[in-house]
N, CA, C, O and the ligand as a Tripos MOL2 file, in Angstrom:
@<TRIPOS>MOLECULE
protein
  317   315    80     0     0
PROTEIN
NO_CHARGES

@<TRIPOS>ATOM
      1 N          83.3930   77.0020   85.9410 N.3       1 MET1
      2 CA         84.5910   77.8540   86.0730 C.3       1 MET1
      3 C          84.8090   78.2490   87.5390 C.2       1 MET1
      4 O          83.9340   78.8700   88.1420 O.2       1 MET1
      5 N          85.9130   77.9140   88.0920 N.am      2 GLY2
      6 CA         86.2290   78.3400   89.4650 C.3       2 GLY2
      7 C          86.8410   79.7150   89.4400 C.2       2 GLY2
      8 O          87.1130   80.2780   88.3790 O.2       2 GLY2
      9 N          87.0530   80.2410   90.6140 N.am      3 GLN3
     10 CA         87.7320   81.5300   90.6940 C.3       3 GLN3
     11 C          89.1690   81.4190   90.3380 C.2       3 GLN3
     12 O          89.7970   80.3880   90.5790 O.2       3 GLN3
     13 N          89.7030   82.4520   89.7700 N.am      4 PRO4
     14 CA         91.1450   82.4210   89.4860 C.3       4 PRO4
     15 C          91.9170   82.2970   90.7980 C.2       4 PRO4
     16 O          91.5550   82.9040   91.8060 O.2       4 PRO4
     17 N          92.9590   81.5180   90.7690 N.am      5 THR5
     18 CA         93.7440   81.3220   91.9870 C.3       5 THR5
     19 C          94.8130   82.3980   92.1120 C.2       5 THR5
     20 O          95.7190   82.4740   91.2830 O.2       5 THR5
     21 N          94.7140   83.2120   93.1210 N.am      6 LEU6
     22 CA         95.6850   84.2370   93.3210 C.3       6 LEU6
     23 C          96.9300   83.6620   94.0530 C.2       6 LEU6
     24 O          96.8230   82.6750   94.7820 O.2       6 LEU6
     25 N          98.0610   84.2700   93.8550 N.am      7 PRO7
     26 CA         99.2420   83.7730   94.5510 C.3       7 PRO7
     27 C          99.0930   83.9480   96.0580 C.2       7 PRO7
     28 O          98.4750   84.9030   96.5270 O.2       7 PRO7
     29 N          99.6540   83.0340   96.7890 N.am      8 ARG8
     30 CA         99.5720   83.1050   98.2270 C.3       8 ARG8
     31 C         100.6270   84.0770   98.7660 C.2       8 ARG8
     32 O         101.7310   84.1670   98.2300 O.2       8 ARG8
     33 N         100.2820   84.7870   99.8120 N.am      9 CYS9
     34 CA        101.2510   85.6090  100.4980 C.3       9 CYS9
     35 C         102.3130   84.7040  101.1340 C.2       9 CYS9
     36 O         101.9830   83.7120  101.7830 O.2       9 CYS9
     37 N         103.5740   85.0510  100.9430 N.am     10 ALA10
     38 CA        104.6370   84.2270  101.4700 C.3      10 ALA10
     39 C         104.6730   84.2310  103.0290 C.2      10 ALA10
     40 O         105.2150   83.3260  103.6640 O.2      10 ALA10
     41 N         104.0840   85.2680  103.5860 N.am     11 CYS11
     42 CA        104.1150   85.4030  105.0640 C.3      11 CYS11
     43 C         102.9250   84.7600  105.7060 C.2      11 CYS11
     44 O         103.0810   83.8390  106.5080 O.2      11 CYS11
     45 N         101.6930   85.2300  105.3680 N.am     12 CYS12
     46 CA        100.5030   84.7460  106.0780 C.3      12 CYS12
     47 C          99.8180   83.6690  105.3310 C.2      12 CYS12
     48 O          99.0370   82.9400  105.9420 O.2      12 CYS12
     49 N         100.0420   83.4930  104.0290 N.am     13 GLY13
     50 CA         99.4910   82.3940  103.2750 C.3      13 GLY13
     51 C          98.1100   82.6840  102.6720 C.2      13 GLY13
     52 O          97.5850   81.8400  101.9460 O.2      13 GLY13
     53 N          97.5190   83.8220  102.9400 N.am     14 PHE14
     54 CA         96.2330   84.1390  102.3390 C.3      14 PHE14
     55 C          96.4550   84.6170  100.9330 C.2      14 PHE14
     56 O          97.5300   85.1120  100.5980 O.2      14 PHE14
     57 N          95.4380   84.4700  100.1040 N.am     15 ARG15
     58 CA         95.5220   84.7670   98.6810 C.3      15 ARG15
     59 C          94.9200   86.1320   98.3830 C.2      15 ARG15
     60 O          93.7360   86.2290   98.0620 O.2      15 ARG15
     61 N          95.7190   87.1840   98.4860 N.am     16 THR16
     62 CA         95.1920   88.5120   98.2480 C.3      16 THR16
     63 C          95.5510   89.0060   96.8680 C.2      16 THR16
     64 O          94.8360   89.8440   96.3190 O.2      16 THR16
     65 N          96.6430   88.5140   96.2780 N.am     17 GLY17
     66 CA         97.0780   88.9660   94.9910 C.3      17 GLY17
     67 C          97.6690   90.3700   94.9950 C.2      17 GLY17
     68 O          97.8910   90.9500   93.9310 O.2      17 GLY17
     69 N          97.9230   90.9160   96.1630 N.am     18 CYS18
     70 CA         98.4790   92.2670   96.2700 C.3      18 CYS18
     71 C          99.9830   92.1820   96.4720 C.2      18 CYS18
     72 O         100.4940   91.2310   97.0640 O.2      18 CYS18
     73 N         100.7010   93.2220   95.9550 N.am     19 SER19
     74 CA        102.1520   93.2110   96.1430 C.3      19 SER19
     75 C         102.5010   93.4580   97.6140 C.2      19 SER19
     76 O         103.4640   92.8970   98.1380 O.2      19 SER19
     77 N         101.7050   94.3040   98.2660 N.am     20 THR20
     78 CA        101.8240   94.4180   99.7110 C.3      20 THR20
     79 C         100.5550   93.8340  100.3100 C.2      20 THR20
     80 O          99.4600   94.3340  100.0550 O.2      20 THR20
     81 N         100.6920   92.7960  101.0910 N.am     21 CYS21
     82 CA         99.5580   92.0720  101.6090 C.3      21 CYS21
     83 C          98.7730   92.9130  102.6110 C.2      21 CYS21
     84 O          99.3550   93.3770  103.5920 O.2      21 CYS21
     85 N          97.4600   93.1300  102.3980 N.am     22 PRO22
     86 CA         96.6790   93.9190  103.3530 C.3      22 PRO22
     87 C          96.4010   93.2140  104.6490 C.2      22 PRO22
     88 O          95.9070   93.8240  105.5980 O.2      22 PRO22
     89 N          96.7130   91.9200  104.7070 N.am     23 ILE23
     90 CA         96.3810   91.1280  105.9010 C.3      23 ILE23
     91 C          97.5900   91.1140  106.8680 C.2      23 ILE23
     92 O          97.4070   91.1590  108.0840 O.2      23 ILE23
     93 N          98.8040   91.0530  106.3310 N.am     24 CYS24
     94 CA         99.9530   91.0290  107.2300 C.3      24 CYS24
     95 C         100.9590   92.1540  106.9230 C.2      24 CYS24
     96 O         101.8850   92.3930  107.6980 O.2      24 CYS24
     97 N         100.7670   92.8420  105.7800 N.am     25 PHE25
     98 CA        101.6480   93.9280  105.3480 C.3      25 PHE25
     99 C         103.0220   93.4520  104.9300 C.2      25 PHE25
    100 O         103.9710   94.2360  104.8890 O.2      25 PHE25
    101 N         103.1340   92.1830  104.6220 N.am     26 TRP26
    102 CA        104.3530   91.7090  103.9660 C.3      26 TRP26
    103 C         104.3320   92.2060  102.5200 C.2      26 TRP26
    104 O         103.2990   92.1400  101.8530 O.2      26 TRP26
    105 N         105.4740   92.7030  102.0390 N.am     27 THR27
    106 CA        105.6040   93.0970  100.6490 C.3      27 THR27
    107 C         106.2640   91.9630   99.8850 C.2      27 THR27
    108 O         107.3600   91.5080  100.2130 O.2      27 THR27
    109 N         105.5570   91.5270   98.8610 N.am     28 ASP28
    110 CA        106.1190   90.4240   98.0280 C.3      28 ASP28
    111 C         107.4080   90.8940   97.3110 C.2      28 ASP28
    112 O         107.3670   91.7600   96.4370 O.2      28 ASP28
    113 N         108.5130   90.3160   97.6950 N.am     29 ASP29
    114 CA        109.7560   90.7060   97.0550 C.3      29 ASP29
    115 C         110.4420   89.5350   96.3740 C.2      29 ASP29
    116 O         111.6390   89.5710   96.0890 O.2      29 ASP29
    117 N         109.6440   88.4810   96.1150 N.am     30 GLY30
    118 CA        110.1390   87.3490   95.3870 C.3      30 GLY30
    119 C         110.6300   86.2370   96.3210 C.2      30 GLY30
    120 O         110.8980   85.1220   95.8750 O.2      30 GLY30
    121 N         110.7470   86.5450   97.6110 N.am     31 ARG31
    122 CA        111.1460   85.4820   98.5220 C.3      31 ARG31
    123 C         109.9330   84.6510   98.8960 C.2      31 ARG31
    124 O         108.8510   85.1870   99.1330 O.2      31 ARG31
    125 N         110.1130   83.3670   98.9470 N.am     32 SER32
    126 CA        109.0060   82.5090   99.3750 C.3      32 SER32
    127 C         109.4910   81.3990  100.2710 C.2      32 SER32
    128 O         108.7110   80.5340  100.6690 O.2      32 SER32
    129 N         110.7620   81.4110  100.5930 N.am     33 ASP33
    130 CA        111.3170   80.3560  101.3710 C.3      33 ASP33
    131 C         111.8550   80.9260  102.6730 C.2      33 ASP33
    132 O         112.5230   81.9600  102.6700 O.2      33 ASP33
    133 N         111.5710   80.2670  103.7760 N.am     34 VAL34
    134 CA        111.9950   80.7790  105.0910 C.3      34 VAL34
    135 C         113.5130   80.8540  105.2150 C.2      34 VAL34
    136 O         114.0400   81.6120  106.0300 O.2      34 VAL34
    137 N         114.2100   80.0670  104.4020 N.am     35 HIS35
    138 CA        115.6730   80.0440  104.5260 C.3      35 HIS35
    139 C         116.3030   81.1160  103.6360 C.2      35 HIS35
    140 O         117.5210   81.2950  103.6410 O.2      35 HIS35
    141 N         115.4930   81.8060  102.8960 N.am     36 ASP36
    142 CA        116.0300   82.8460  102.0090 C.3      36 ASP36
    143 C         116.0200   84.1640  102.7460 C.2      36 ASP36
    144 O         115.0660   84.9370  102.6630 O.2      36 ASP36
    145 N         117.0930   84.4050  103.4660 N.am     37 ASP37
    146 CA        117.1880   85.5290  104.3690 C.3      37 ASP37
    147 C         117.9300   86.7340  103.8000 C.2      37 ASP37
    148 O         118.2610   87.6570  104.5440 O.2      37 ASP37
    149 N         118.1860   86.7410  102.5460 N.am     38 VAL38
    150 CA        118.9580   87.8460  101.9670 C.3      38 VAL38
    151 C         118.1210   89.1000  101.9350 C.2      38 VAL38
    152 O         116.9990   89.0910  101.4290 O.2      38 VAL38
    153 N         118.6480   90.1620  102.4610 N.am     39 GLY39
    154 CA        117.9460   91.4240  102.4380 C.3      39 GLY39
    155 C         117.8430   91.9200  101.0020 C.2      39 GLY39
    156 O         118.8180   91.8710  100.2520 O.2      39 GLY39
    157 N         116.6870   92.3860  100.6280 N.am     40 THR40
    158 CA        116.4510   92.7730   99.2320 C.3      40 THR40
    159 C         116.3880   94.2820   99.0860 C.2      40 THR40
    160 O         116.3640   94.7900   97.9650 O.2      40 THR40
    161 N         116.3600   94.9930  100.1690 N.am     41 GLY41
    162 CA        116.2080   96.4440  100.0660 C.3      41 GLY41
    163 C         114.7530   96.8440   99.7650 C.2      41 GLY41
    164 O         114.4760   98.0080   99.4750 O.2      41 GLY41
    165 N         113.8550   95.9050   99.8340 N.am     42 SER42
    166 CA        112.4590   96.2250   99.6170 C.3      42 SER42
    167 C         111.8820   96.8100  100.9050 C.2      42 SER42
    168 O         112.5970   97.0660  101.8730 O.2      42 SER42
    169 N         110.5550   97.0120  100.8810 N.am     43 ARG43
    170 CA        109.8830   97.5450  102.0160 C.3      43 ARG43
    171 C         109.9980   96.6530  103.2680 C.2      43 ARG43
    172 O         109.8240   97.1260  104.3910 O.2      43 ARG43
    173 N         110.2840   95.3970  103.0640 N.am     44 ASN44
    174 CA        110.4610   94.4840  104.1810 C.3      44 ASN44
    175 C         111.7660   94.7370  104.8920 C.2      44 ASN44
    176 O         111.9770   94.2670  106.0100 O.2      44 ASN44
    177 N         112.6650   95.4990  104.2290 N.am     45 GLY45
    178 CA        113.9350   95.7850  104.8500 C.3      45 GLY45
    179 C         114.7490   94.5380  105.1200 C.2      45 GLY45
    180 O         114.8930   93.6670  104.2610 O.2      45 GLY45
    181 N         115.2760   94.4700  106.3290 N.am     46 ASP46
    182 CA        116.1120   93.3090  106.7210 C.3      46 ASP46
    183 C         115.2820   92.2170  107.3460 C.2      46 ASP46
    184 O         115.8150   91.2020  107.7950 O.2      46 ASP46
    185 N         113.9930   92.4170  107.3780 N.am     47 LEU47
    186 CA        113.1110   91.3790  107.9840 C.3      47 LEU47
    187 C         113.1920   90.0830  107.2250 C.2      47 LEU47
    188 O         113.0110   90.0690  106.0080 O.2      47 LEU47
    189 N         113.4550   89.0100  107.9020 N.am     48 SER48
    190 CA        113.4500   87.6920  107.2440 C.3      48 SER48
    191 C         112.0270   87.1640  107.1770 C.2      48 SER48
    192 O         111.1550   87.5500  107.9560 O.2      48 SER48
    193 N         111.8310   86.2930  106.2450 N.am     49 LEU49
    194 CA        110.4850   85.7290  106.1290 C.3      49 LEU49
    195 C         110.0960   84.9200  107.3420 C.2      49 LEU49
    196 O         108.9320   84.8850  107.7390 O.2      49 LEU49
    197 N         111.1040   84.2580  107.9350 N.am     50 ALA50
    198 CA        110.8170   83.4900  109.1620 C.3      50 ALA50
    199 C         110.3610   84.4070  110.2900 C.2      50 ALA50
    200 O         109.4300   84.0910  111.0310 O.2      50 ALA50
    201 N         111.0350   85.5470  110.4050 N.am     51 ASP51
    202 CA        110.6440   86.4790  111.4400 C.3      51 ASP51
    203 C         109.2600   87.1180  111.1470 C.2      51 ASP51
    204 O         108.4700   87.3690  112.0560 O.2      51 ASP51
    205 N         109.0040   87.3660  109.8610 N.am     52 ALA52
    206 CA        107.7090   87.9550  109.4870 C.3      52 ALA52
    207 C         106.5840   86.9780  109.8480 C.2      52 ALA52
    208 O         105.5380   87.3940  110.3470 O.2      52 ALA52
    209 N         106.7950   85.6900  109.5970 N.am     53 ARG53
    210 CA        105.7730   84.7150  109.9310 C.3      53 ARG53
    211 C         105.5930   84.5920  111.4370 C.2      53 ARG53
    212 O         104.4760   84.4270  111.9270 O.2      53 ARG53
    213 N         106.6880   84.6730  112.1590 N.am     54 LEU54
    214 CA        106.5730   84.6340  113.6570 C.3      54 LEU54
    215 C         105.8250   85.8780  114.1300 C.2      54 LEU54
    216 O         104.9290   85.7730  114.9690 O.2      54 LEU54
    217 N         106.1770   87.0560  113.6060 N.am     55 ASN55
    218 CA        105.4460   88.2460  113.9880 C.3      55 ASN55
    219 C         103.9560   88.1370  113.6630 C.2      55 ASN55
    220 O         103.1110   88.5490  114.4590 O.2      55 ASN55
    221 N         103.6390   87.5860  112.5040 N.am     56 PHE56
    222 CA        102.2330   87.4450  112.1190 C.3      56 PHE56
    223 C         101.4920   86.5650  113.1020 C.2      56 PHE56
    224 O         100.3290   86.8220  113.4140 O.2      56 PHE56
    225 N         102.1540   85.5220  113.5940 N.am     57 SER57
    226 CA        101.4970   84.6160  114.5680 C.3      57 SER57
    227 C         101.2880   85.2970  115.9210 C.2      57 SER57
    228 O         100.3750   84.9510  116.6710 O.2      57 SER57
    229 N         102.1500   86.2690  116.2150 N.am     58 ILE58
    230 CA        102.0240   86.9390  117.4980 C.3      58 ILE58
    231 C         101.1470   88.2010  117.4060 C.2      58 ILE58
    232 O         100.2260   88.4070  118.1960 O.2      58 ILE58
    233 N         101.4770   89.0370  116.4040 N.am     59 TYR59
    234 CA        100.8300   90.3580  116.3130 C.3      59 TYR59
    235 C          99.7460   90.4330  115.2510 C.2      59 TYR59
    236 O          98.9600   91.3810  115.2480 O.2      59 TYR59
    237 N          99.6800   89.4550  114.3430 N.am     60 GLY60
    238 CA         98.7640   89.5300  113.2560 C.3      60 GLY60
    239 C          99.2450   90.4330  112.1420 C.2      60 GLY60
    240 O          98.4500   90.8400  111.2950 O.2      60 GLY60
    241 N         100.5370   90.7580  112.1200 N.am     61 ALA61
    242 CA        101.1450   91.5700  111.0950 C.3      61 ALA61
    243 C         102.5900   91.1800  110.9640 C.2      61 ALA61
    244 O         103.1800   90.6370  111.8970 O.2      61 ALA61
    245 N         103.1850   91.4620  109.7740 N.am     62 SER62
    246 CA        104.5620   90.9730  109.5250 C.3      62 SER62
    247 C         105.5520   91.7100  110.4360 C.2      62 SER62
    248 O         106.6070   91.1700  110.7680 O.2      62 SER62
    249 N         105.2230   92.9110  110.8310 N.am     63 THR63
    250 CA        106.0240   93.5650  111.8790 C.3      63 THR63
    251 C         105.0600   94.2450  112.8450 C.2      63 THR63
    252 O         103.9660   94.6490  112.4490 O.2      63 THR63
    253 N         105.4580   94.3740  114.1050 N.am     64 PRO64
    254 CA        104.5250   94.9770  115.0830 C.3      64 PRO64
    255 C         104.0630   96.3830  114.7050 C.2      64 PRO64
    256 O         102.9630   96.7870  115.0830 O.2      64 PRO64
    257 N         104.8750   97.1300  113.9740 N.am     65 ARG65
    258 CA        104.4810   98.5110  113.6960 C.3      65 ARG65
    259 C         103.3750   98.5620  112.6500 C.2      65 ARG65
    260 O         102.7740   99.6190  112.4600 O.2      65 ARG65
    261 N         103.0930   97.4860  111.9810 N.am     66 TYR66
    262 CA        101.9990   97.4500  111.0110 C.3      66 TYR66
    263 C         100.7150   96.9050  111.5740 C.2      66 TYR66
    264 O          99.7240   96.8050  110.8500 O.2      66 TYR66
    265 N         100.6970   96.5460  112.8480 N.am     67 LYS67
    266 CA         99.5410   95.8130  113.3550 C.3      67 LYS67
    267 C          98.2650   96.6450  113.3800 C.2      67 LYS67
    268 O          97.1720   96.0850  113.4630 O.2      67 LYS67
    269 N          98.3790   97.9680  113.3120 N.am     68 ASP68
    270 CA         97.1850   98.7870  113.2290 C.3      68 ASP68
    271 C          96.6880   99.0280  111.8100 C.2      68 ASP68
    272 O          95.6160   99.5950  111.5970 O.2      68 ASP68
    273 N          97.4960   98.5800  110.8370 N.am     69 LEU69
    274 CA         97.1620   98.8480  109.4350 C.3      69 LEU69
    275 C          96.5550   97.6480  108.7410 C.2      69 LEU69
    276 O          95.9430   97.7760  107.6810 O.2      69 LEU69
    277 N          96.7260   96.4840  109.3370 N.am     70 VAL70
    278 CA         96.2590   95.2800  108.6590 C.3      70 VAL70
    279 C          94.7740   95.0640  108.8590 C.2      70 VAL70
    280 O          94.1740   95.6540  109.7570 O.2      70 VAL70
    281 N          94.1930   94.2490  108.0540 N.am     71 ARG71
    282 CA         92.7850   93.9460  108.1680 C.3      71 ARG71
    283 C          92.6150   92.4220  108.2520 C.2      71 ARG71
    284 O          93.5310   91.6560  107.9530 O.2      71 ARG71
    285 N          91.4070   92.0090  108.6710 N.am     72 ALA72
    286 CA         91.1570   90.5880  108.7860 C.3      72 ALA72
    287 C          90.9900   90.0010  107.3850 C.2      72 ALA72
    288 O          90.4770   90.6640  106.4840 O.2      72 ALA72
    289 N          91.4250   88.7580  107.2110 N.am     73 PRO73
    290 CA         91.2390   88.1080  105.8860 C.3      73 PRO73
    291 C          89.7710   87.8300  105.6000 C.2      73 PRO73
    292 O          88.9830   87.5890  106.5150 O.2      73 PRO73
    293 N          89.4140   87.8640  104.3360 N.am     74 ARG74
    294 CA         88.0730   87.4550  103.9060 C.3      74 ARG74
    295 C          88.0410   85.9650  103.6630 C.2      74 ARG74
    296 O          89.0710   85.3220  103.4570 O.2      74 ARG74
    297 N          86.8420   85.4350  103.6930 N.am     75 ALA75
    298 CA         86.7080   83.9640  103.5410 C.3      75 ALA75
    299 C          87.3000   83.5130  102.1980 C.2      75 ALA75
    300 O          87.9110   82.4470  102.1250 O.2      75 ALA75
    301 N          87.1270   84.3090  101.1400 N.am     76 ASP76
    302 CA         87.5860   83.8820   99.8260 C.3      76 ASP76
    303 C          89.1100   84.0650   99.6410 C.2      76 ASP76
    304 O          89.6450   83.7720   98.5720 O.2      76 ASP76
    305 N          89.7820   84.5360  100.6580 N.am     77 GLU77
    306 CA         91.2250   84.7320  100.5920 C.3      77 GLU77
    307 C          91.9700   83.6090  101.3240 C.2      77 GLU77
    308 O          93.2000   83.5550  101.3300 O.2      77 GLU77
    309 N          91.1940   82.7210  101.9340 N.am     78 ARG78
    310 CA         91.8690   81.6530  102.6870 C.3      78 ARG78
    311 C          92.6060   80.7240  101.7510 C.2      78 ARG78
    312 O          92.1440   80.4480  100.6440 O.2      78 ARG78
    313 N          93.7330   80.2510  102.1870 N.am     79 PRO79
    314 CA         94.5770   79.4080  101.3410 C.3      79 PRO79
    315 C          93.8820   78.0620  100.9130 C.2      79 PRO79
    316 O          94.4810   77.2580  100.1990 O.2      79 PRO79
    317 ZN        100.2170   88.2790  104.0590 Zn       80 ZN80
@<TRIPOS>BOND
     1     1     2 1
     2     2     3 1
     3     3     4 2
     4     3     5 am
     5     5     6 1
     6     6     7 1
     7     7     8 2
     8     7     9 am
     9     9    10 1
    10    10    11 1
    11    11    12 2
    12    11    13 am
    13    13    14 1
    14    14    15 1
    15    15    16 2
    16    15    17 am
    17    17    18 1
    18    18    19 1
    19    19    20 2
    20    19    21 am
    21    21    22 1
    22    22    23 1
    23    23    24 2
    24    23    25 am
    25    25    26 1
    26    26    27 1
    27    27    28 2
    28    27    29 am
    29    29    30 1
    30    30    31 1
    31    31    32 2
    32    31    33 am
    33    33    34 1
    34    34    35 1
    35    35    36 2
    36    35    37 am
    37    37    38 1
    38    38    39 1
    39    39    40 2
    40    39    41 am
    41    41    42 1
    42    42    43 1
    43    43    44 2
    44    43    45 am
    45    45    46 1
    46    46    47 1
    47    47    48 2
    48    47    49 am
    49    49    50 1
    50    50    51 1
    51    51    52 2
    52    51    53 am
    53    53    54 1
    54    54    55 1
    55    55    56 2
    56    55    57 am
    57    57    58 1
    58    58    59 1
    59    59    60 2
    60    59    61 am
    61    61    62 1
    62    62    63 1
    63    63    64 2
    64    63    65 am
    65    65    66 1
    66    66    67 1
    67    67    68 2
    68    67    69 am
    69    69    70 1
    70    70    71 1
    71    71    72 2
    72    71    73 am
    73    73    74 1
    74    74    75 1
    75    75    76 2
    76    75    77 am
    77    77    78 1
    78    78    79 1
    79    79    80 2
    80    79    81 am
    81    81    82 1
    82    82    83 1
    83    83    84 2
    84    83    85 am
    85    85    86 1
    86    86    87 1
    87    87    88 2
    88    87    89 am
    89    89    90 1
    90    90    91 1
    91    91    92 2
    92    91    93 am
    93    93    94 1
    94    94    95 1
    95    95    96 2
    96    95    97 am
    97    97    98 1
    98    98    99 1
    99    99   100 2
   100    99   101 am
   101   101   102 1
   102   102   103 1
   103   103   104 2
   104   103   105 am
   105   105   106 1
   106   106   107 1
   107   107   108 2
   108   107   109 am
   109   109   110 1
   110   110   111 1
   111   111   112 2
   112   111   113 am
   113   113   114 1
   114   114   115 1
   115   115   116 2
   116   115   117 am
   117   117   118 1
   118   118   119 1
   119   119   120 2
   120   119   121 am
   121   121   122 1
   122   122   123 1
   123   123   124 2
   124   123   125 am
   125   125   126 1
   126   126   127 1
   127   127   128 2
   128   127   129 am
   129   129   130 1
   130   130   131 1
   131   131   132 2
   132   131   133 am
   133   133   134 1
   134   134   135 1
   135   135   136 2
   136   135   137 am
   137   137   138 1
   138   138   139 1
   139   139   140 2
   140   139   141 am
   141   141   142 1
   142   142   143 1
   143   143   144 2
   144   143   145 am
   145   145   146 1
   146   146   147 1
   147   147   148 2
   148   147   149 am
   149   149   150 1
   150   150   151 1
   151   151   152 2
   152   151   153 am
   153   153   154 1
   154   154   155 1
   155   155   156 2
   156   155   157 am
   157   157   158 1
   158   158   159 1
   159   159   160 2
   160   159   161 am
   161   161   162 1
   162   162   163 1
   163   163   164 2
   164   163   165 am
   165   165   166 1
   166   166   167 1
   167   167   168 2
   168   167   169 am
   169   169   170 1
   170   170   171 1
   171   171   172 2
   172   171   173 am
   173   173   174 1
   174   174   175 1
   175   175   176 2
   176   175   177 am
   177   177   178 1
   178   178   179 1
   179   179   180 2
   180   179   181 am
   181   181   182 1
   182   182   183 1
   183   183   184 2
   184   183   185 am
   185   185   186 1
   186   186   187 1
   187   187   188 2
   188   187   189 am
   189   189   190 1
   190   190   191 1
   191   191   192 2
   192   191   193 am
   193   193   194 1
   194   194   195 1
   195   195   196 2
   196   195   197 am
   197   197   198 1
   198   198   199 1
   199   199   200 2
   200   199   201 am
   201   201   202 1
   202   202   203 1
   203   203   204 2
   204   203   205 am
   205   205   206 1
   206   206   207 1
   207   207   208 2
   208   207   209 am
   209   209   210 1
   210   210   211 1
   211   211   212 2
   212   211   213 am
   213   213   214 1
   214   214   215 1
   215   215   216 2
   216   215   217 am
   217   217   218 1
   218   218   219 1
   219   219   220 2
   220   219   221 am
   221   221   222 1
   222   222   223 1
   223   223   224 2
   224   223   225 am
   225   225   226 1
   226   226   227 1
   227   227   228 2
   228   227   229 am
   229   229   230 1
   230   230   231 1
   231   231   232 2
   232   231   233 am
   233   233   234 1
   234   234   235 1
   235   235   236 2
   236   235   237 am
   237   237   238 1
   238   238   239 1
   239   239   240 2
   240   239   241 am
   241   241   242 1
   242   242   243 1
   243   243   244 2
   244   243   245 am
   245   245   246 1
   246   246   247 1
   247   247   248 2
   248   247   249 am
   249   249   250 1
   250   250   251 1
   251   251   252 2
   252   251   253 am
   253   253   254 1
   254   254   255 1
   255   255   256 2
   256   255   257 am
   257   257   258 1
   258   258   259 1
   259   259   260 2
   260   259   261 am
   261   261   262 1
   262   262   263 1
   263   263   264 2
   264   263   265 am
   265   265   266 1
   266   266   267 1
   267   267   268 2
   268   267   269 am
   269   269   270 1
   270   270   271 1
   271   271   272 2
   272   271   273 am
   273   273   274 1
   274   274   275 1
   275   275   276 2
   276   275   277 am
   277   277   278 1
   278   278   279 1
   279   279   280 2
   280   279   281 am
   281   281   282 1
   282   282   283 1
   283   283   284 2
   284   283   285 am
   285   285   286 1
   286   286   287 1
   287   287   288 2
   288   287   289 am
   289   289   290 1
   290   290   291 1
   291   291   292 2
   292   291   293 am
   293   293   294 1
   294   294   295 1
   295   295   296 2
   296   295   297 am
   297   297   298 1
   298   298   299 1
   299   299   300 2
   300   299   301 am
   301   301   302 1
   302   302   303 1
   303   303   304 2
   304   303   305 am
   305   305   306 1
   306   306   307 1
   307   307   308 2
   308   307   309 am
   309   309   310 1
   310   310   311 1
   311   311   312 2
   312   311   313 am
   313   313   314 1
   314   314   315 1
   315   315   316 2
@<TRIPOS>SUBSTRUCTURE
     1 MET1         2 RESIDUE 1 A MET
     2 GLY2         6 RESIDUE 1 A GLY
     3 GLN3        10 RESIDUE 1 A GLN
     4 PRO4        14 RESIDUE 1 A PRO
     5 THR5        18 RESIDUE 1 A THR
     6 LEU6        22 RESIDUE 1 A LEU
     7 PRO7        26 RESIDUE 1 A PRO
     8 ARG8        30 RESIDUE 1 A ARG
     9 CYS9        34 RESIDUE 1 A CYS
    10 ALA10       38 RESIDUE 1 A ALA
    11 CYS11       42 RESIDUE 1 A CYS
    12 CYS12       46 RESIDUE 1 A CYS
    13 GLY13       50 RESIDUE 1 A GLY
    14 PHE14       54 RESIDUE 1 A PHE
    15 ARG15       58 RESIDUE 1 A ARG
    16 THR16       62 RESIDUE 1 A THR
    17 GLY17       66 RESIDUE 1 A GLY
    18 CYS18       70 RESIDUE 1 A CYS
    19 SER19       74 RESIDUE 1 A SER
    20 THR20       78 RESIDUE 1 A THR
    21 CYS21       82 RESIDUE 1 A CYS
    22 PRO22       86 RESIDUE 1 A PRO
    23 ILE23       90 RESIDUE 1 A ILE
    24 CYS24       94 RESIDUE 1 A CYS
    25 PHE25       98 RESIDUE 1 A PHE
    26 TRP26      102 RESIDUE 1 A TRP
    27 THR27      106 RESIDUE 1 A THR
    28 ASP28      110 RESIDUE 1 A ASP
    29 ASP29      114 RESIDUE 1 A ASP
    30 GLY30      118 RESIDUE 1 A GLY
    31 ARG31      122 RESIDUE 1 A ARG
    32 SER32      126 RESIDUE 1 A SER
    33 ASP33      130 RESIDUE 1 A ASP
    34 VAL34      134 RESIDUE 1 A VAL
    35 HIS35      138 RESIDUE 1 A HIS
    36 ASP36      142 RESIDUE 1 A ASP
    37 ASP37      146 RESIDUE 1 A ASP
    38 VAL38      150 RESIDUE 1 A VAL
    39 GLY39      154 RESIDUE 1 A GLY
    40 THR40      158 RESIDUE 1 A THR
    41 GLY41      162 RESIDUE 1 A GLY
    42 SER42      166 RESIDUE 1 A SER
    43 ARG43      170 RESIDUE 1 A ARG
    44 ASN44      174 RESIDUE 1 A ASN
    45 GLY45      178 RESIDUE 1 A GLY
    46 ASP46      182 RESIDUE 1 A ASP
    47 LEU47      186 RESIDUE 1 A LEU
    48 SER48      190 RESIDUE 1 A SER
    49 LEU49      194 RESIDUE 1 A LEU
    50 ALA50      198 RESIDUE 1 A ALA
    51 ASP51      202 RESIDUE 1 A ASP
    52 ALA52      206 RESIDUE 1 A ALA
    53 ARG53      210 RESIDUE 1 A ARG
    54 LEU54      214 RESIDUE 1 A LEU
    55 ASN55      218 RESIDUE 1 A ASN
    56 PHE56      222 RESIDUE 1 A PHE
    57 SER57      226 RESIDUE 1 A SER
    58 ILE58      230 RESIDUE 1 A ILE
    59 TYR59      234 RESIDUE 1 A TYR
    60 GLY60      238 RESIDUE 1 A GLY
    61 ALA61      242 RESIDUE 1 A ALA
    62 SER62      246 RESIDUE 1 A SER
    63 THR63      250 RESIDUE 1 A THR
    64 PRO64      254 RESIDUE 1 A PRO
    65 ARG65      258 RESIDUE 1 A ARG
    66 TYR66      262 RESIDUE 1 A TYR
    67 LYS67      266 RESIDUE 1 A LYS
    68 ASP68      270 RESIDUE 1 A ASP
    69 LEU69      274 RESIDUE 1 A LEU
    70 VAL70      278 RESIDUE 1 A VAL
    71 ARG71      282 RESIDUE 1 A ARG
    72 ALA72      286 RESIDUE 1 A ALA
    73 PRO73      290 RESIDUE 1 A PRO
    74 ARG74      294 RESIDUE 1 A ARG
    75 ALA75      298 RESIDUE 1 A ALA
    76 ASP76      302 RESIDUE 1 A ASP
    77 GLU77      306 RESIDUE 1 A GLU
    78 ARG78      310 RESIDUE 1 A ARG
    79 PRO79      314 RESIDUE 1 A PRO
    80 ZN80       317 GROUP 0 **** ****
């Protein structure tokens, strides 16, 4: 029996299974495609998934203001 496969974070790609990812602080709002830029009124606000991924690559968080709140991914959360 392998470990259950948790859903991947749409932003950072790690498998945390949390609605708000502790690694990048993206909140899962059902968007998973970079071209899906419709604001949902969720905690992500008007942030597009493409911008969140870009921010994660630069700051290690989906927005710069969350960069002090995120934590490093664990080995078992890697995609
Ligand atoms: Zn994430």
